[in-house]
N, C-alpha and C positions, 0 to 999 in steps of 0.2 A: 574226385581228385583230378587235377589237371596236370598233364605233362606238357611242358613248353620246350620246343626246340629253339635254340638261340643261334644267331649268325656265327659263321666260322671265323669271321674277322669283325672285331668291334671297331666301329668308326668313332670319330671324335664326338659326333652327335649322340651316339649310343652311350658312350662313356660319360658324357655331360649329363645325361638323364638318370644315371644310376643313383645319385643321392635322392632325387625325387621319388624314384621307384622304392627305395628302401624306406623312406619316410611314409609313403602311402601304405606299403605292406605292414610296417610297424603299427600304423593306425588301425588297419583291419585286424591285426593280431590282438591289439588292445580291446577292440570292440567285440572280439570273439567271432568275427566273420571268416577269419582264416585260422585254422588249427595248427598248421605247420607249413614251413616254407624252406625248401632245401635246394641247394645249388650243387651240381656235379663238380667234382674236383677239376675236370678238364673244361669247365664252364660251357659245356655244350647243351646242357639241359637244366631245367628248373622243375621241381615238383611242388605243387601247392595243394593242400587239403583244405577245402572250403567247408564251412558249416552253412548249408543252403537247403532250401526246400524244393528248388527246381533248377533245371539247366539254365533257364532264362535268368534267374538270380545270379548264377555264376557268371554268365556272359555279361551281365551288367557290370559286375565287379571287374572282370577282365578288361572291359571297354574303357575303364578309368585308369588302368595301369599306364604310367608315363611311357613305358617301353613297349606298349602293345603293338606298335607298328613293326617291331623287330622280333616279335615272338610268334611262334606257330603253336597254337594250343591244340591239345587232344584231350577232350573231356571224357572221363571214365567214372561211372557211378559206382561207389563203394558200398558193399554190404555193411561193413563196419570199419572203424579205424581205432586201434588201440595205441595209447601213448602212455609213457610213464607218469606224466602229470595227471592223467585221468584215473589212475589207480589209487585207491585209498591207502594212505600211509598210517601205520599204527605207531603210537607213541609208547615208549617203555616207561613213562612216568606214572 
């Protein structure tokens, strides 16, 4: 998991890059490279759970983020990550 610190003030350049960031993140989500992407309500932090085999692989993805110059990453290796969509759903049919 990566916790990103965001700038206290969003510049015009930062705001202009947000759509590109969202498109890139959506692509990584569709490819299964990102499992979850969350933004704090106060917009000070972002949390991203990556599906990767190494820290290097995570850093490669982070390096492609359009907003990378504005984000301060803190990489933490997770033992596991549970999410509702990963749990089997039983059908009553």
